[in-house]
C-alpha positions as CSV (number, residue, x, y, z in Angstrom):
1,M,3.6,8.4,-25.1
2,N,2.4,7.5,-28.6
3,V,1.2,4.1,-29.7
4,L,4.5,3.1,-31.3
5,S,6.5,4.1,-28.2
6,S,4.1,2.2,-25.9
7,W,4.4,-0.9,-28.2
8,R,8.2,-0.7,-28.1
9,S,8.2,-0.5,-24.3
10,L,5.8,-3.4,-24.0
11,S,7.8,-5.6,-26.4
12,E,11.0,-4.8,-24.5
13,K,9.5,-6.1,-21.3
14,I,8.4,-9.3,-23.0
15,I,11.2,-10.1,-25.4
16,I,14.2,-9.5,-23.0
17,P,12.9,-11.9,-20.3
18,I,12.0,-14.6,-22.9
19,A,15.5,-14.2,-24.5
20,A,17.0,-14.6,-21.0
21,L,15.1,-17.8,-20.4
22,I,16.1,-19.2,-23.8
23,L,19.8,-18.3,-23.1
24,S,19.4,-20.1,-19.7
25,L,18.2,-23.2,-21.4
26,V,21.2,-23.1,-23.8
27,V,23.6,-22.7,-20.9
28,F,21.9,-25.5,-18.9
29,G,22.0,-27.7,-22.0
30,I,25.8,-27.2,-22.2
31,F,26.0,-28.1,-18.5
32,C,24.1,-31.3,-19.1
33,A,26.2,-32.2,-22.2
34,L,29.4,-31.8,-20.2
35,N,27.9,-34.3,-17.7
36,G,27.3,-36.8,-20.5
37,T,23.5,-36.3,-20.8
38,N,21.6,-35.4,-23.9
39,P,20.3,-31.9,-23.4
40,F,17.2,-32.5,-25.6
41,A,16.3,-35.5,-23.5
42,V,16.6,-33.3,-20.4
43,Y,14.3,-30.7,-21.9
44,S,11.8,-33.5,-22.8
45,V,11.8,-34.9,-19.3
46,I,11.3,-31.5,-17.8
47,Y,8.3,-30.8,-20.1
48,Q,6.7,-34.2,-19.5
49,S,7.3,-34.0,-15.7
50,A,5.9,-30.5,-15.5
51,F,3.2,-30.1,-18.2
52,G,2.9,-33.5,-20.0
53,S,-0.3,-34.7,-18.3
54,A,-3.0,-33.7,-15.9
55,F,-1.2,-35.3,-13.0
56,S,2.0,-33.4,-13.9
57,W,0.0,-30.1,-14.1
58,Q,-1.3,-30.7,-10.6
59,G,2.2,-31.2,-9.2
60,T,3.3,-28.0,-10.9
61,L,0.4,-26.0,-9.5
62,V,1.0,-27.3,-6.0
63,R,4.5,-25.9,-6.2
64,A,3.4,-22.7,-8.0
65,A,1.0,-21.7,-5.1
66,P,3.7,-20.6,-2.6
67,L,5.8,-19.1,-5.3
68,M,3.1,-16.7,-6.3
69,L,2.9,-15.5,-2.7
70,T,6.6,-15.3,-2.0
71,A,7.1,-13.4,-5.2
72,L,5.0,-10.6,-3.9
73,C,7.4,-10.2,-1.0
74,T,9.9,-8.9,-3.4
75,A,7.6,-7.4,-6.1
76,L,5.7,-5.0,-3.8
77,P,8.7,-3.3,-2.1
78,A,10.3,-3.1,-5.5
79,R,7.6,-0.5,-6.4
80,L,9.1,1.6,-3.7
81,G,12.6,1.1,-5.0
82,L,13.5,-1.4,-2.3
83,V,15.2,-4.7,-3.0
84,V,13.9,-7.1,-0.3
85,I,15.0,-10.7,-0.3
86,G,13.7,-11.8,3.1
87,N,11.0,-14.0,1.5
88,E,12.3,-17.2,3.1
89,G,12.4,-15.7,6.6
90,A,8.9,-14.3,6.3
91,L,7.6,-17.7,5.0
92,V,9.2,-19.5,7.9
93,M,7.8,-17.0,10.5
94,G,4.4,-17.4,8.8
95,G,4.6,-21.1,9.2
96,I,5.5,-20.8,12.9
97,G,2.6,-18.5,13.5
98,A,0.3,-20.9,11.6
99,I,1.2,-24.0,13.5
100,A,1.1,-22.1,16.8
101,A,-2.5,-20.9,16.1
102,G,-3.5,-24.3,14.7
103,L,-2.4,-26.1,17.8
104,A,-3.8,-23.5,20.2
105,F,-7.3,-23.4,18.7
106,S,-7.5,-27.0,17.6
107,S,-10.7,-27.6,19.4
108,L,-12.6,-24.9,17.4
109,P,-14.4,-25.6,14.1
110,P,-12.0,-26.2,11.2
111,L,-12.9,-23.1,9.3
112,V,-12.2,-20.9,12.4
113,V,-8.9,-22.7,12.9
114,Q,-7.8,-22.1,9.4
115,I,-8.8,-18.5,9.5
116,A,-6.8,-18.1,12.8
117,M,-3.8,-19.8,11.2
118,A,-4.0,-17.5,8.2
119,I,-4.3,-14.4,10.4
120,A,-1.4,-15.4,12.6
121,A,0.8,-16.2,9.5
122,I,-0.1,-12.9,7.9
123,I,0.6,-10.8,11.0
124,L,3.9,-12.5,11.8
125,G,5.2,-12.5,8.3
126,G,4.1,-8.9,7.8
127,I,5.8,-7.7,11.0
128,W,9.0,-9.5,10.0
129,I,9.4,-7.6,6.7
130,M,8.0,-4.4,8.1
131,G,11.0,-4.4,10.4
132,V,13.2,-4.4,7.4
133,G,11.3,-1.4,6.0
134,A,11.6,0.4,9.4
135,L,15.3,-0.2,9.5
136,K,15.7,1.2,6.0
137,Y,13.6,4.3,6.4
138,Y,14.4,5.4,9.9
139,R,18.0,4.2,10.3
140,G,19.3,3.9,6.7
141,V,20.1,0.2,7.0
142,N,20.4,-1.5,3.6
143,E,17.2,-3.5,3.1
144,T,18.8,-6.1,1.0
145,I,21.4,-7.1,3.6
146,S,19.1,-6.8,6.5
147,S,16.4,-8.9,4.9
148,L,18.9,-11.5,3.9
149,L,20.3,-11.8,7.4
150,M,16.8,-12.0,8.9
151,N,16.2,-15.1,6.9
152,Y,18.9,-16.8,9.0
153,I,17.4,-15.5,12.2
154,A,14.0,-16.9,11.2
155,I,15.4,-20.3,10.4
156,A,17.3,-20.3,13.8
157,I,14.0,-19.5,15.6
158,L,12.3,-22.3,13.8
159,N,15.0,-24.8,14.7
160,T,15.0,-23.6,18.3
161,L,11.2,-24.1,18.6
162,V,11.0,-27.5,16.9
163,E,13.9,-28.8,18.9
164,G,12.7,-27.3,22.2
165,P,9.3,-26.0,23.5
166,M,7.2,-27.1,20.5
167,R,8.8,-30.4,19.8
168,D,6.7,-33.5,19.5
169,P,8.5,-36.2,21.5
170,S,7.5,-38.8,18.9
171,S,9.5,-37.0,16.2
172,L,12.9,-38.8,16.7
173,N,14.9,-38.6,13.5
174,K,13.4,-35.3,12.3
175,P,12.4,-32.9,15.1
176,S,9.0,-31.5,14.4
177,T,6.1,-29.8,16.2
178,Y,3.0,-31.6,17.2
179,P,0.9,-32.3,14.0
180,L,-2.3,-30.5,13.1
181,L,-5.6,-32.4,13.5
182,E,-6.6,-33.8,10.1
183,V,-9.9,-31.9,10.1
184,N,-7.8,-28.6,10.2
185,W,-5.7,-29.4,7.2
186,L,-6.1,-27.1,4.1
187,Q,-8.1,-29.3,1.8
188,S,-7.6,-30.0,-1.9
189,I,-9.8,-28.5,-4.7
190,P,-12.4,-31.1,-5.4
191,G,-11.4,-33.5,-8.1
192,S,-7.7,-32.8,-7.9
193,R,-4.7,-32.9,-5.6
194,V,-4.1,-29.2,-5.8
195,H,-4.8,-27.5,-2.5
196,F,-6.7,-24.2,-2.0
197,G,-3.4,-22.4,-1.5
198,L,-3.4,-22.0,-5.2
199,I,-6.6,-19.9,-4.9
200,Y,-4.9,-17.9,-2.2
201,G,-2.0,-17.1,-4.5
202,L,-4.1,-16.1,-7.4
203,I,-6.3,-13.9,-5.3
204,A,-3.3,-12.2,-3.6
205,C,-1.7,-11.5,-7.0
206,V,-4.8,-9.9,-8.4
207,I,-5.4,-7.8,-5.3
208,A,-1.7,-6.7,-5.3
209,Y,-2.0,-5.6,-9.0
210,F,-5.2,-3.7,-8.4
211,L,-3.8,-2.1,-5.2
212,I,-0.6,-0.9,-6.9
213,Q,-2.0,0.1,-10.3
214,R,-5.6,1.2,-9.6
215,T,-5.6,3.0,-6.2
216,T,-4.4,6.2,-4.8
217,F,-2.3,4.2,-2.3
218,G,-0.6,2.5,-5.2
219,F,-0.1,5.9,-7.0
220,G,1.6,7.1,-3.9
221,V,3.8,4.0,-3.7
222,R,4.9,4.4,-7.3
223,T,5.5,8.1,-6.9
224,A,7.7,7.5,-3.9
225,G,9.5,4.7,-5.7
226,G,10.2,7.0,-8.7
227,N,11.5,9.9,-6.7
228,I,11.4,9.9,-3.0
229,R,12.4,13.5,-2.6
230,A,9.6,14.7,-4.9
231,A,7.2,12.5,-2.9
232,K,8.2,14.1,0.3
233,I,7.9,17.6,-1.2
234,A,4.4,16.6,-2.4
235,G,3.5,15.8,1.1
236,L,3.3,12.0,0.8
237,P,3.8,10.0,4.0
238,V,6.8,8.1,2.7
239,G,7.5,6.5,6.1
240,K,4.0,5.1,6.5
241,L,4.0,3.9,2.8
242,T,7.2,2.1,3.4
243,L,5.9,0.3,6.5
244,A,2.6,-0.5,4.9
245,V,4.1,-1.9,1.7
246,C,6.6,-4.0,3.6
247,F,3.9,-5.3,5.9
248,L,1.8,-6.4,2.9
249,A,4.8,-8.0,1.3
250,G,5.7,-10.0,4.4
251,S,2.1,-11.0,4.9
252,C,2.0,-12.6,1.5
253,A,5.1,-14.7,2.2
254,G,3.8,-15.5,5.7
255,L,0.6,-16.8,4.1
256,A,2.7,-19.0,1.9
257,G,4.1,-20.5,5.2
258,M,0.6,-21.1,6.4
259,V,-0.2,-22.9,3.1
260,E,2.9,-25.1,3.4
261,V,2.0,-26.0,7.0
262,A,-1.7,-26.6,6.6
263,A,-1.7,-28.3,3.2
264,I,1.7,-30.0,2.8
265,H,3.6,-30.8,6.0
266,H,0.8,-30.5,8.6
267,R,3.4,-29.6,11.1
268,A,6.4,-27.3,11.3
269,N,9.9,-28.7,10.9
270,A,13.1,-28.2,8.8
271,S,11.0,-29.1,5.6
272,L,9.4,-25.6,6.0
273,N,12.7,-24.2,4.9
274,T,12.7,-25.7,1.4
275,G,13.7,-22.6,-0.7
276,Y,10.3,-21.4,-1.9
277,G,11.2,-17.9,-0.5
278,Y,14.5,-17.7,-2.5
279,S,12.7,-19.0,-5.6
280,G,10.1,-16.3,-5.1
281,I,12.8,-13.7,-5.6
282,L,13.5,-15.2,-9.0
283,V,9.8,-15.2,-9.9
284,A,9.6,-11.5,-9.1
285,F,12.7,-10.6,-11.1
286,V,11.6,-12.5,-14.2
287,A,8.1,-11.0,-13.9
288,R,9.6,-7.5,-13.6
289,N,7.8,-7.1,-10.3
290,N,4.4,-7.4,-12.0
291,P,2.0,-9.3,-9.7
292,L,-0.1,-10.7,-12.6
293,A,3.0,-11.8,-14.6
294,S,4.2,-13.5,-11.4
295,V,1.4,-16.0,-11.8
296,L,2.7,-17.2,-15.1
297,V,6.3,-17.2,-14.1
298,A,5.4,-19.1,-10.8
299,I,3.7,-21.8,-12.9
300,L,6.8,-22.1,-15.1
301,L,9.2,-22.3,-12.2
302,G,6.8,-24.6,-10.3
303,G,7.0,-27.0,-13.3
304,L,10.8,-26.8,-13.2
305,L,10.9,-27.7,-9.5
306,A,8.4,-30.5,-10.1
307,S,10.7,-32.1,-12.7
308,G,13.5,-32.8,-10.3
309,S,12.5,-36.3,-9.4
310,G,11.7,-37.1,-13.1
311,L,15.2,-36.2,-14.1
312,Q,16.6,-38.4,-11.4
313,R,14.4,-41.4,-12.4
314,S,14.7,-41.1,-16.1
315,L,18.2,-39.8,-16.7
316,G,20.0,-40.5,-13.5
317,L,20.6,-36.8,-12.9
318,N,20.7,-35.6,-9.4
319,D,17.5,-33.7,-8.5
320,A,19.8,-30.8,-7.5
321,S,20.3,-30.3,-11.2
322,V,17.1,-28.3,-11.2
323,L,18.7,-25.9,-8.7
324,V,21.6,-25.5,-11.0
325,F,19.2,-24.5,-13.8
326,Q,17.4,-22.1,-11.3
327,G,20.7,-20.5,-10.5
328,I,21.6,-20.1,-14.1
329,V,18.3,-18.4,-14.8
330,F,18.8,-16.1,-11.8
331,L,22.2,-15.0,-13.1
332,V,21.1,-14.5,-16.7
333,I,18.0,-12.5,-15.5
334,L,20.3,-10.3,-13.4
335,F,22.5,-9.7,-16.5
336,S,19.4,-9.0,-18.7
337,E,18.4,-6.1,-16.3
338,S,21.4,-4.2,-17.8
339,M,19.9,-4.5,-21.3
340,Y,16.8,-2.4,-20.7
341,G,16.9,0.9,-22.4
342,K,20.1,0.1,-24.2
343,L,19.0,-1.8,-27.3
344,D,18.4,0.4,-30.4
345,F,15.6,-1.9,-31.5
346,F,13.4,-0.8,-28.6
347,K,14.3,2.9,-28.8
348,D,12.2,5.5,-30.5
349,R,13.5,6.8,-33.8
350,Q,14.2,10.5,-33.7
351,V,13.3,12.0,-37.1
352,P,15.4,15.2,-37.7
353,P,13.2,18.2,-38.5
354,K,13.2,19.3,-42.1
355,I,14.7,22.7,-42.7
356,T,13.1,24.5,-45.6
357,P,14.7,27.5,-47.1
358,S,13.0,30.8,-46.3
359,T,11.4,32.6,-49.2
360,Q,11.4,35.9,-47.4
361,P,14.0,38.4,-48.4
362,I,16.7,39.1,-45.8
363,A,16.3,42.6,-44.4
């Protein structure tokens, strides 16, 4: 691929998502106008609530941390050609594993407890999505449908536990598990209210990018995702690759559940099911399943989620308006997927060969 072709390919991957986001803003502005609200005032409040001050930035980064991790739950299997949307279920299962480990080992040193919580969340979330990969590879079950249904199973398990064997009797109006000891909470980065979950998210995205783009394992994954028959002919262990990638994907979402339990809620309850998993799907789609790009998109979407209360206070809009915007973005991004490779502007120009008349006499 020459330099011009590489530039066209890169510009297509950048311009189309940006255009989709701009179109989403226009459509959301029309929605706000129909509800009697000035769209430009809405945009201003969103910006001020998300990025207008250091305090706003901190709120945005707190919400971006789990989005980075849950985005990997969709982005990594996508390199194998799988469309996994079980992020929410893996996050919930990770949260369950984290609170169980945190309560079981509460008497140990805080660092040991946090490591145990992270390991439990990673294992439980990883196994949850690895099951989706096993169903796909060995039984031919559609991974999109099975991962979606497993979200509901995970939420049902959470509700059963917090209303039954793990319930704190003092949690009356909102059934919850027993709380973590304060010394075992995931602390904030010094000088801010942003917890260390942000560091986990950044490290996970960098490792995921390196693993997929710079290792033989990642080469095998990309080969199998491009042509599974060719990968099998070449002798690649496609089944093992599928299980490994799905485990890694689920472990990232499970770690997001640990972050929410240890840094935000300090216990497990219905608040664990807040939609970060579903939002992570959107992050992965907008980022074109690129782990590094997911960092930027997670920050943008985290800012949008952080602006919900600001819209309610300043303009009287319901904070669910942010979810409307998120849904619009999701639909427009899905539509934009059909535009790749079809716009003439991003296609290579084929120069017809020049035909020069022959000077040799015809025999």
